[in-house]
Wavefront OBJ file of the C-alpha trace (Angstrom):
o trace
v 0.000 0.000 0.000
v 1.318 3.397 -0.953
v 1.986 5.677 1.998
v -0.318 8.647 1.891
v 1.602 10.656 4.473
v 5.197 11.183 5.303
v 6.714 12.473 8.513
v 8.546 15.795 8.436
v 11.203 17.228 10.710
v 8.605 19.297 12.562
v 6.994 16.262 14.068
v 3.679 16.928 12.302
v 2.242 14.871 9.523
v 2.615 16.497 6.085
v 0.675 15.269 3.083
v 2.488 13.296 0.457
v 2.156 14.034 -3.259
v -0.079 10.969 -3.635
v -2.436 12.296 -1.017
v -2.700 15.667 -2.743
v -3.570 13.957 -6.039
v -6.382 12.028 -4.319
v -7.928 15.225 -2.875
v -7.037 14.674 0.795
v -6.828 17.976 2.668
v -3.547 18.754 4.377
v -3.345 18.708 8.155
v -2.404 21.618 10.379
v 1.392 22.177 10.448
v 3.492 24.014 13.003
v 7.007 25.396 12.486
v 9.954 23.532 13.838
v 10.661 23.949 17.523
v 7.069 24.868 18.404
v 5.520 23.126 21.439
v 2.089 21.900 20.469
v -0.492 21.827 23.307
v -1.913 18.451 24.107
v -5.483 19.688 23.613
v -4.623 20.710 20.062
v -2.990 17.377 19.348
v -6.177 15.483 20.247
v -8.667 17.613 18.327
v -9.710 19.964 21.181
v -8.840 23.142 19.302
v -12.296 24.746 19.188
v -13.310 23.849 22.802
v -9.969 25.151 24.055
v -10.409 28.498 22.288
v -13.961 28.819 23.644
v -12.750 28.113 27.163
v -10.042 30.788 26.884
v -12.548 33.367 25.602
v -15.060 32.544 28.366
v -12.383 32.827 31.031
v -11.467 36.268 29.733
v -15.082 37.451 29.800
v -15.633 36.247 33.386
v -12.354 37.838 34.432
v -13.606 41.181 33.120
v -16.944 40.859 34.942
v -15.356 40.179 38.329
v -14.232 43.590 39.505
v -13.175 44.467 43.031
v -15.528 46.692 45.047
v -14.667 50.362 44.946
v -12.653 51.602 47.859
v -14.296 54.000 50.242
v -13.288 57.554 49.470
v -15.036 59.178 52.374
v -12.213 58.475 54.751
v -14.621 57.991 57.664
v -14.268 55.167 60.159
v -16.957 53.448 62.198
v -16.539 54.315 65.858
v -16.236 51.466 68.323
v -19.098 50.986 70.828
v -18.635 52.609 74.211
v -18.914 49.940 76.966
v -19.605 52.564 79.650
v -22.730 53.845 77.924
v -26.035 52.552 79.328
v -28.817 51.391 77.050
v -32.518 52.153 77.158
v -35.650 50.071 76.603
v -37.864 52.998 75.676
v -39.275 52.864 72.189
v -39.272 56.000 70.071
v -42.579 57.356 68.920
v -43.541 55.717 65.625
v -43.343 58.024 62.688
v -45.920 58.426 60.009
v -46.452 55.230 58.022
v -44.415 53.069 60.445
v -46.043 49.961 61.924
v -45.471 49.901 65.711
v -43.930 46.853 67.371
v -46.361 44.749 69.436
v -44.917 42.859 72.381
v -46.381 40.283 74.793
v -45.165 40.483 78.362
v -45.422 37.744 80.976
v -45.463 38.762 84.629
v -46.806 37.603 87.957
v -50.506 38.397 88.553
v -51.227 41.222 90.946
v -54.553 39.820 92.210
v -57.050 37.021 91.682
v -58.933 38.899 88.970
v -55.897 38.824 86.702
v -55.541 35.065 87.283
v -59.190 34.572 86.377
v -58.797 36.704 83.268
v -55.761 34.669 82.135
v -57.681 31.423 82.559
v -60.650 32.786 80.645
v -58.352 33.938 77.857
v -56.792 30.471 77.689
v -60.262 28.928 77.574
v -61.281 31.291 74.765
v -58.211 30.334 72.706
v -59.057 26.658 73.240
v -62.620 27.238 72.049
v -61.338 29.026 68.946
v -59.078 26.076 68.135
v -62.131 23.789 68.360
v -64.263 26.083 66.187
v -64.184 23.762 63.125
v -65.513 20.875 65.208
v -68.213 23.117 66.662
v -69.274 24.237 63.179
v -69.423 20.644 61.940
v -71.181 18.997 64.897
v -73.448 21.711 66.312
v -74.921 23.088 63.095
v -76.673 21.802 59.989
v -73.310 21.119 58.315
v -73.261 17.486 59.483
v -76.524 16.458 57.819
v -75.872 18.381 54.586
v -72.358 17.012 54.060
v -73.445 13.399 54.623
v -76.409 13.699 52.246
v -74.250 15.208 49.486
v -71.738 12.394 49.881
v -74.579 9.869 49.542
v -75.677 11.558 46.311
v -72.159 11.340 44.905
v -71.940 7.629 45.704
v -75.436 6.909 44.367
v -74.517 8.457 41.007
v -71.394 6.230 40.889
v -69.163 9.307 40.579
v -65.571 8.978 41.724
v -63.937 12.384 41.356
v -66.728 14.712 40.191
v -67.662 16.854 41.985
v -64.515 17.050 44.167
v -64.804 16.826 47.927
v -63.769 20.482 48.269
v -66.755 21.509 46.164
v -69.155 19.427 48.261
v -67.736 20.891 51.465
v -68.098 24.402 50.051
v -71.742 23.748 49.148
v -72.342 22.363 52.642
v -70.721 25.417 54.225
v -72.790 27.986 52.347
v -76.016 26.039 52.847
v -75.162 25.919 56.545
v -74.716 29.697 56.609
v -78.064 30.091 54.836
v -79.893 27.834 57.283
v -78.108 29.061 60.409
v -78.280 32.774 59.587
v -81.118 33.597 62.065
v -79.295 31.732 64.843
v -75.934 33.316 64.041
v -77.555 36.754 63.849
v -79.033 36.313 67.323
v -75.633 35.274 68.669
v -73.972 38.303 67.095
v -76.565 40.812 68.277
v -76.989 39.487 71.839
v -73.543 38.047 72.617
v -70.627 39.123 70.457
v -71.486 42.751 69.834
v -72.279 43.656 73.495
v -69.116 41.847 74.570
v -67.020 43.798 72.058
v -68.578 47.063 73.298
v -67.801 46.115 76.905
v -71.414 46.109 78.028
v -71.523 42.479 79.246
v -69.060 40.052 80.775
v -67.665 36.878 79.241
v -70.012 34.665 81.287
v -73.058 36.616 80.116
v -71.843 36.469 76.519
v -71.429 32.695 76.800
v -74.987 32.257 78.084
v -76.374 34.521 75.356
v -74.541 32.532 72.675
v -75.512 29.175 74.154
v -79.240 29.885 74.112
v -79.804 30.183 70.316
v -77.650 27.113 69.620
v -79.541 25.037 72.193
v -82.852 26.158 70.716
v -81.758 25.215 67.199
v -80.555 21.756 68.275
v -83.691 21.110 70.316
v -85.966 22.040 67.392
v -84.298 19.471 65.139
v -85.081 16.728 67.679
v -88.764 17.518 68.108
v -90.680 14.270 67.901
v -87.477 12.248 68.312
v -86.527 12.479 72.002
v -85.025 8.966 72.081
v -81.445 10.218 71.917
v -82.004 12.660 74.773
v -83.511 9.877 76.876
v -80.546 7.649 76.049
v -77.930 10.089 77.312
v -80.008 11.183 80.298
v -80.378 7.543 81.323
v -76.666 6.790 80.836
v -75.768 9.848 82.929
v -78.225 8.876 85.678
v -80.224 12.097 85.485
v -83.909 12.511 86.211
v -86.457 12.844 83.469
v -86.526 16.457 82.307
v -89.764 18.372 82.577
v -88.946 20.951 79.894
v -86.229 22.023 77.536
v -84.285 23.981 80.149
v -83.770 20.838 82.260
v -81.618 19.185 79.583
v -77.929 19.982 80.139
v -75.853 21.162 77.200
v -73.381 18.278 77.518
v -76.360 15.925 77.025
v -78.022 17.915 74.268
v -74.949 18.078 71.987
v -74.261 14.296 71.646
v -78.006 13.647 71.328
v -78.170 16.186 68.502
v -75.187 14.561 66.738
v -76.808 11.106 66.807
v -80.109 12.560 65.632
v -78.440 14.301 62.665
v -76.621 11.113 61.683
v -79.872 9.158 61.762
v -81.744 11.696 59.638
v -78.879 11.983 57.143
v -78.714 8.219 56.663
v -82.489 8.023 56.148
v -82.309 10.683 53.438
v -79.352 8.889 51.849
v -81.262 5.600 51.662
v -84.208 7.317 49.986
v -81.837 8.846 47.437
v -80.203 5.497 46.708
v -83.441 3.649 45.792
v -84.066 5.054 42.243
v -80.412 4.700 41.272
v -80.280 1.129 42.574
v -83.256 0.315 40.332
v -81.329 1.646 37.332
v -78.309 -0.475 38.274
v -80.463 -3.613 38.535
v -82.148 -2.999 35.150
v -78.830 -2.404 33.401
v -77.229 -5.458 35.028
v -80.174 -7.687 33.980
v -79.989 -6.395 30.407
v -76.260 -7.057 30.192
v -76.689 -10.582 31.601
v -79.445 -11.382 29.093
v -77.206 -10.263 26.219
v -74.293 -12.332 27.509
v -72.082 -9.329 28.301
v -70.831 -10.741 31.574
v -67.410 -9.069 31.512
v -68.806 -5.553 30.930
v -69.190 -3.647 34.267
v -72.814 -2.535 34.764
v -71.691 0.668 36.485
v -70.041 1.883 33.285
v -73.341 1.603 31.401
v -75.692 2.738 34.158
v -73.813 5.913 35.132
v -74.882 7.915 32.027
v -78.524 6.928 32.616
v -78.257 8.027 36.260
v -76.825 11.384 35.248
v -79.536 11.917 32.636
v -82.252 11.113 35.179
v -80.668 13.415 37.775
v -80.436 16.290 35.294
v -83.937 15.805 33.815
v -85.609 16.038 37.232
v -83.406 19.047 38.201
v -81.806 17.049 40.970
v -79.679 19.801 42.518
v -82.646 22.137 43.016
v -84.842 19.361 44.424
v -82.081 18.137 46.714
v -81.239 21.611 48.019
v -84.886 22.492 48.613
v -85.614 19.277 50.482
v -82.479 19.640 52.586
v -83.407 23.150 53.680
v -87.011 22.136 54.383
v -85.841 19.189 56.472
v -84.645 21.631 59.160
v -87.138 23.100 61.561
v -86.230 26.777 61.773
v -89.074 27.911 64.014
l 1 2 3 4 5 6 7 8 9 10 11 12 13 14 15 16 17 18 19 20 21 22 23 24 25 26 27 28 29 30 31 32 33 34 35 36 37 38 39 40 41 42 43 44 45 46 47 48 49 50 51 52 53 54 55 56 57 58 59 60 61 62 63 64 65 66 67 68 69 70 71 72 73 74 75 76 77 78 79 80 81 82 83 84 85 86 87 88 89 90 91 92 93 94 95 96 97 98 99 100 101 102 103 104 105 106 107 108 109 110 111 112 113 114 115 116 117 118 119 120 121 122 123 124 125 126 127 128 129 130 131 132 133 134 135 136 137 138 139 140 141 142 143 144 145 146 147 148 149 150 151 152 153 154 155 156 157 158 159 160 161 162 163 164 165 166 167 168 169 170 171 172 173 174 175 176 177 178 179 180 181 182 183 184 185 186 187 188 189 190 191 192 193 194 195 196 197 198 199 200 201 202 203 204 205 206 207 208 209 210 211 212 213 214 215 216 217 218 219 220 221 222 223 224 225 226 227 228 229 230 231 232 233 234 235 236 237 238 239 240 241 242 243 244 245 246 247 248 249 250 251 252 253 254 255 256 257 258 259 260 261 262 263 264 265 266 267 268 269 270 271 272 273 274 275 276 277 278 279 280 281 282 283 284 285 286 287 288 289 290 291 292 293 294 295 296 297 298 299 300 301 302 303 304 305 306 307 308 309 310 311 312 313 314 315 316 317 318 319 320 321
């Protein structure tokens, strides 16, 4: 085989005349005595040049901070100088600093006030449970969940949407009760006209009346808890303690919600049975009946205006006085 290249005195490969005739381009040549970088020997010419250019650009960007020309020096703190805890008067547009001090009580009234404040904070932390268990929210949320399961819906509507509907329906139903609590308890307490104990009694009354109205004609739960507590038979509504009325109201709401849910399930169960029988008669055993019956359920629910009927019946199921 004819040698296409020959070695020169420079150490680089120079093209031979045969290579030039065949159209082979000559390689890069360096003069004699020149030290060739290793990166250039291995084909890293372009990356090496890019690296050098980038290093120069970054070196130009990094500049030392300008030296201070003022000639002033920061004085050292004086250890003999006494400090002060007085706050300067806040200027215009400045938010003042709010501090919380802890000290020993001066008398028994301050101890009582601290305990009442701690009790109030505890009640505020339990506010979500109070809203869920002592209002109409419990019944509404359970009924809406039954509707979702009866329609064979998995993700639509989301649980957040159902909870939002339950919350606003609760505000609609409980508005007279909440208005009485605000007018007779919260507002006088904020104005300083009544004490905390009086405000508690004024707020307890409307809630007790609402819970007692929902259990009219169904006193079994009240009898159950009165008997388990060993209390005498009450003669009127005022004889039922609040700690007995609240669990009785919770059980009553659960019972009513489940009854409404069963009534809602019946028409949709009929649709499921009809669709399952039709699929069995046609030999479609492997096809899930829920997949076929769900569109028929939705069409029935929309044709009868199910949301309006359901909302109206839910609101009418509460005795508002």
